[in-house]
C-alpha positions as CSV (number, residue, x, y, z in Angstrom):
1,M,-13.2,101.9,-27.2
2,S,-16.6,102.9,-26.0
3,D,-17.3,103.9,-22.4
4,K,-19.6,100.8,-22.2
5,A,-16.8,98.5,-23.4
6,F,-14.3,100.1,-21.1
7,D,-16.6,99.7,-18.1
8,K,-17.2,96.0,-19.0
9,G,-13.5,95.4,-19.2
10,A,-12.9,97.1,-15.8
11,E,-15.7,95.0,-14.3
12,T,-14.3,91.8,-15.7
13,E,-10.8,92.7,-14.4
14,E,-12.3,93.4,-11.0
15,L,-14.0,90.0,-11.0
16,E,-10.8,88.3,-12.1
17,T,-9.0,90.0,-9.2
18,L,-11.6,89.0,-6.6
19,R,-11.7,85.5,-7.9
20,A,-7.9,85.2,-7.7
21,E,-7.8,86.6,-4.2
22,W,-10.5,84.2,-3.0
23,R,-8.8,81.3,-4.7
24,A,-5.4,82.2,-3.1
25,A,-7.0,82.7,0.3
26,L,-8.9,79.4,0.2
27,A,-5.8,77.5,-1.1
28,A,-3.6,79.0,1.6
29,A,-6.1,78.0,4.3
30,R,-6.3,74.5,3.0
31,D,-2.5,74.2,2.9
32,A,-2.3,75.6,6.5
33,L,-4.8,73.0,7.7
34,R,-2.8,70.2,6.1
35,A,0.4,71.5,7.7
36,D,-1.3,71.7,11.1
37,A,-2.8,68.2,10.9
38,G,-0.1,66.8,13.2
39,Y,-0.3,69.5,15.8
40,L,-4.1,70.3,16.3
41,D,-6.3,68.0,18.3
42,E,-8.7,66.0,16.2
43,E,-11.8,67.9,17.3
44,K,-10.3,71.3,16.5
45,L,-9.0,70.1,13.2
46,Q,-12.4,68.8,12.2
47,A,-14.0,72.1,13.2
48,E,-11.6,74.1,11.2
49,T,-12.0,71.8,8.2
50,R,-15.8,72.2,8.4
51,R,-15.5,76.0,8.5
52,L,-13.2,75.9,5.4
53,I,-15.6,73.7,3.5
54,E,-18.4,76.1,4.3
55,E,-16.3,79.0,2.9
56,Y,-16.1,77.4,-0.5
57,P,-19.8,77.8,-1.5
58,A,-20.0,81.1,0.3
59,A,-17.1,82.5,-1.8
60,A,-18.5,81.1,-5.0
61,E,-21.9,82.5,-4.4
62,E,-20.6,86.0,-3.7
63,L,-18.5,86.0,-6.8
64,R,-21.4,84.5,-8.9
65,Q,-23.7,87.3,-7.7
66,F,-21.1,89.9,-8.5
67,A,-20.8,88.5,-12.0
68,L,-24.6,88.4,-12.5
69,D,-25.0,91.9,-11.2
70,E,-22.4,93.2,-13.7
71,G,-23.7,91.1,-16.6
72,L,-20.6,88.9,-16.7
73,S,-20.3,85.2,-17.2
74,P,-20.7,83.3,-13.9
75,E,-18.2,80.7,-15.2
76,L,-15.4,83.3,-14.7
77,A,-16.4,83.7,-11.1
78,R,-15.9,80.3,-9.5
79,P,-12.7,80.1,-7.5
80,F,-12.6,76.4,-7.7
81,L,-14.5,73.7,-9.4
82,P,-15.3,70.2,-8.1
83,R,-12.5,67.9,-9.0
84,G,-14.7,65.9,-11.4
85,L,-15.8,69.0,-13.3
86,T,-12.4,70.8,-13.6
87,R,-11.1,68.8,-16.5
88,R,-14.4,69.0,-18.4
89,A,-14.6,72.8,-17.8
90,L,-11.6,73.3,-20.2
91,G,-13.8,72.2,-23.1
92,L,-11.1,69.9,-24.5
93,P,-11.7,66.3,-25.7
94,E,-10.4,63.2,-23.9
95,G,-6.8,62.4,-24.8
96,V,-5.5,66.0,-24.6
97,H,-2.8,66.3,-22.0
98,A,-1.2,69.6,-23.0
99,C,-2.0,73.0,-24.4
100,V,0.1,75.1,-26.8
101,F,-1.0,78.7,-26.9
102,A,0.0,81.5,-29.3
103,L,0.8,84.4,-27.1
104,D,-0.6,87.4,-28.9
105,G,-4.3,87.3,-29.7
106,V,-5.0,84.2,-27.4
107,L,-3.5,85.2,-24.0
108,V,-2.7,88.9,-24.3
109,G,-3.2,91.8,-26.7
110,S,0.3,92.9,-27.5
111,T,0.0,93.3,-31.2
112,P,-0.7,97.1,-31.1
113,L,2.6,97.5,-29.1
114,Q,4.5,95.3,-31.6
115,V,3.0,97.2,-34.6
116,E,3.8,100.6,-33.1
117,S,7.4,99.7,-32.2
118,W,8.0,98.5,-35.8
119,R,6.3,101.6,-37.2
120,R,8.5,103.9,-35.2
121,T,11.6,102.0,-36.0
122,F,11.1,101.8,-39.8
123,D,9.8,105.3,-40.2
124,E,12.8,106.7,-38.3
125,L,15.2,104.7,-40.5
126,L,13.6,105.6,-43.8
127,S,13.3,109.3,-42.8
128,S,17.0,109.5,-41.9
129,R,18.1,107.9,-45.2
130,I,15.9,110.2,-47.2
131,E,17.3,113.3,-45.4
132,A,20.9,112.1,-45.7
133,T,20.8,111.2,-49.4
134,Y,18.1,113.5,-50.8
135,R,16.4,110.5,-52.3
136,R,12.8,110.5,-53.4
137,H,10.2,109.7,-50.8
138,T,10.0,106.0,-49.7
139,A,6.6,104.7,-48.5
140,P,6.5,104.5,-44.7
141,F,5.6,101.4,-42.8
142,D,1.9,100.6,-43.2
143,P,0.6,98.9,-40.1
144,E,-2.3,97.2,-41.8
145,I,-0.4,95.8,-44.8
146,D,3.3,95.6,-43.9
147,Y,2.9,94.0,-40.4
148,T,1.0,91.0,-41.9
149,A,3.1,90.8,-45.1
150,A,6.6,91.3,-43.7
151,I,6.6,90.9,-39.9
152,E,4.0,88.6,-38.4
153,G,5.3,85.2,-37.6
154,R,8.9,86.1,-38.4
155,T,11.8,86.6,-36.1
156,R,12.9,90.2,-35.5
157,L,15.9,89.9,-37.9
158,D,13.9,88.3,-40.6
159,G,11.2,90.9,-40.2
160,V,13.8,93.7,-40.8
161,R,15.2,92.0,-43.9
162,T,11.7,91.3,-45.4
163,F,10.4,94.8,-44.9
164,L,13.5,96.6,-46.1
165,A,13.5,94.3,-49.2
166,S,10.0,95.5,-49.9
167,R,11.3,99.1,-50.0
168,G,14.4,98.2,-52.1
169,V,16.7,98.9,-49.2
170,R,19.7,96.7,-48.5
171,L,21.7,97.0,-45.3
172,P,24.8,95.1,-44.1
173,E,24.0,92.4,-41.5
174,G,26.2,93.9,-38.8
175,S,26.5,92.0,-35.5
176,P,24.2,91.4,-32.4
177,D,26.0,94.1,-30.4
178,D,25.4,96.9,-32.9
179,P,23.9,99.9,-31.2
180,P,20.2,100.5,-31.6
181,G,19.6,102.5,-34.7
182,A,22.8,101.6,-36.5
183,E,22.2,101.2,-40.2
184,T,22.6,97.4,-40.1
185,V,20.1,94.6,-39.9
186,H,21.1,94.0,-36.3
187,G,21.1,97.7,-35.5
188,V,17.5,98.2,-36.8
189,A,16.4,95.0,-34.9
190,N,18.0,96.3,-31.7
191,R,16.2,99.7,-32.2
192,K,12.9,97.9,-32.6
193,N,13.7,96.0,-29.4
194,E,14.4,99.2,-27.6
195,Q,11.2,100.8,-28.8
196,L,9.1,97.8,-27.7
197,E,10.7,97.9,-24.2
198,L,9.8,101.6,-23.9
199,L,6.2,100.9,-24.9
200,L,5.9,97.9,-22.5
201,E,7.1,100.2,-19.7
202,Q,4.8,103.0,-20.6
203,R,1.6,101.1,-21.5
204,G,1.9,97.6,-20.3
205,V,0.0,94.6,-21.7
206,R,-3.4,93.5,-20.6
207,V,-4.3,89.9,-20.2
208,F,-7.5,88.9,-22.0
209,D,-10.5,88.3,-19.8
210,G,-10.7,84.7,-18.4
211,V,-7.2,83.7,-19.5
212,R,-5.9,83.5,-15.9
213,H,-8.9,81.4,-14.9
214,Y,-8.4,79.0,-17.8
215,L,-4.7,78.5,-17.1
216,E,-5.3,78.0,-13.4
217,L,-7.9,75.3,-14.2
218,A,-5.4,73.7,-16.7
219,R,-2.8,73.6,-14.0
220,T,-5.2,72.1,-11.4
221,T,-5.9,69.2,-13.8
222,G,-2.2,68.6,-14.4
223,M,-2.5,69.9,-18.0
224,A,0.9,71.0,-19.3
225,C,0.9,74.4,-21.0
226,A,3.4,76.1,-23.4
227,V,3.4,79.5,-25.1
228,V,4.8,80.1,-28.6
229,S,5.8,83.5,-29.9
230,A,8.5,84.9,-32.2
231,S,8.9,87.8,-29.7
232,A,12.1,88.2,-27.7
233,H,9.9,89.7,-24.9
234,T,7.7,86.7,-24.5
235,G,9.0,85.9,-21.0
236,E,8.9,89.5,-19.9
237,I,5.2,89.9,-21.1
238,L,4.3,86.7,-19.2
239,R,5.9,88.0,-16.1
240,Q,4.4,91.4,-16.4
241,T,0.9,90.0,-16.8
242,G,1.3,87.5,-14.0
243,L,1.0,84.4,-16.2
244,A,4.6,83.1,-16.0
245,D,3.9,80.7,-13.2
246,L,1.1,79.1,-15.1
247,V,3.2,78.2,-18.1
248,G,5.6,75.3,-18.2
249,A,7.5,76.0,-21.4
250,I,8.2,78.9,-23.7
251,V,9.2,78.9,-27.4
252,D,10.4,82.5,-28.1
253,A,12.9,84.3,-30.2
254,D,15.8,82.9,-28.2
255,T,14.5,79.3,-28.6
256,I,13.9,79.9,-32.3
257,A,17.5,81.1,-32.8
258,A,19.1,78.4,-30.6
259,E,17.3,75.5,-32.2
260,H,17.3,77.0,-35.7
261,L,13.5,76.7,-36.0
262,A,11.9,77.7,-39.3
263,D,9.5,80.6,-39.9
264,E,6.0,80.0,-40.9
265,P,4.8,78.2,-42.9
266,S,6.5,75.5,-40.8
267,A,5.2,73.7,-37.7
268,D,8.7,73.7,-36.1
269,R,7.8,76.0,-33.2
270,L,4.6,74.1,-32.4
271,L,6.5,70.8,-32.4
272,A,9.3,72.3,-30.3
273,A,6.7,73.3,-27.7
274,C,5.5,69.7,-27.6
275,R,9.1,68.4,-27.2
276,M,9.6,70.8,-24.3
277,L,6.4,69.5,-22.7
278,E,7.4,65.9,-23.5
279,V,4.0,65.3,-25.1
280,D,3.1,64.0,-28.6
281,P,1.1,66.4,-30.7
282,Q,-1.6,63.7,-30.8
283,H,-2.2,64.4,-27.2
284,A,-2.0,68.2,-27.4
285,A,-4.4,71.1,-28.2
286,A,-3.1,74.1,-30.2
287,F,-4.7,77.6,-29.8
288,Q,-4.0,79.8,-32.9
289,T,-5.2,83.1,-34.3
290,S,-4.4,82.8,-38.0
291,E,-5.5,80.5,-40.7
292,T,-1.8,79.6,-41.3
293,G,-1.3,78.7,-37.7
294,V,-4.4,76.6,-37.6
295,A,-3.4,74.8,-40.8
296,L,0.1,74.1,-39.4
297,A,-1.2,72.7,-36.2
298,H,-3.7,70.5,-38.0
299,A,-1.0,69.2,-40.4
300,A,1.4,68.6,-37.5
301,G,-1.2,66.2,-36.0
302,F,-2.5,68.1,-33.0
303,R,-5.4,66.3,-31.4
304,F,-7.5,69.4,-31.1
305,V,-7.1,72.8,-32.9
306,V,-8.8,75.9,-31.5
307,A,-9.0,79.1,-33.6
308,V,-9.5,82.3,-31.6
309,E,-11.5,84.8,-33.7
310,P,-12.8,87.7,-31.5
311,D,-15.3,89.1,-34.1
312,E,-16.8,85.7,-35.1
313,H,-17.2,87.0,-38.6
314,P,-18.9,84.2,-40.6
315,S,-16.4,84.3,-43.5
316,R,-13.5,84.1,-41.0
317,V,-15.1,81.2,-39.2
318,R,-15.6,79.3,-42.5
319,R,-11.9,79.9,-43.4
320,F,-10.7,78.7,-40.0
321,R,-12.9,75.6,-40.4
322,H,-11.5,75.0,-43.9
323,A,-7.9,75.3,-42.5
324,G,-8.6,72.6,-40.0
325,A,-9.9,74.2,-36.8
326,D,-12.0,71.8,-34.7
327,L,-13.5,74.8,-32.8
328,V,-13.7,78.6,-33.4
329,V,-14.2,80.7,-30.3
330,T,-14.0,84.4,-29.4
331,G,-11.6,83.6,-26.5
332,L,-10.8,81.2,-23.8
333,P,-13.8,82.2,-21.6
334,R,-16.0,80.9,-24.4
335,L,-14.6,77.4,-23.9
336,L,-15.6,77.6,-20.2
337,E,-19.1,78.7,-21.2
338,L,-19.5,75.9,-23.8
339,A,-18.4,73.3,-21.3
340,A,-20.7,74.6,-18.5
């Protein structure tokens, strides 16, 4: 990452923090006034109310000026929007009452940690088997090829089975309580889980710019939100990034196992999210990062399908459109800008 890109990310994060602090302070003051309505005399209550109302545009202007000075989108600065504009700011069509988000690539950037934890796990396993049996070299895990081909969209156990099959390795299934690193499918999966926990602790996960603002606006309008991911760490990642309170439902590895939801290509997980939110897909928007995910959401009858493509490469945009995307954006902040 260039110094310029790093600085821009730091500036955006600072703006997000300032906006969240202003929003929390204004909301707390508003709630306090409502609570004191029965105790303050009418004149004092009106005076305090006027003062609070004056704070709204003052806070918004300070944040807007900060955004402009740093070359950031002013739409990310506003602590609150007028009630009539909040729903429109989401950039979603009428009739949409819920949002179903893919976790990685839409809300957070956890793919590098996932890829690294898989690489460490498989390379460790293959290396130990070669040393123990004096077999010829087996190709190590290739992050660019194997993650997409064997891991992405699958549960952890299925990812282990698929990758090992690609290397001609067969292991016994074992059981869920196998120790991490045991030469069983469950043991390898548990080792991957251990590696990811270590990386999450060491490096953490950063929320994409504008995500918190978008989810806060969605909550303000009463929009129900769900997150879908095959990761067993979905809840932990949401808590670590401070997004957990803005999400009403989670479909993760535990849900997939408990409800026997199918791997892609299947819309099972998306439809499970809708059931948890008690909303028909015809009244929901899906946010996906892959052509397969977009096609599944479109086929499942989602009212609006958004593809998130950070690079906006023309060929990728065309493929997303062909798969059924109603809109292709670089990220959630782009929806705020388009609706402005």
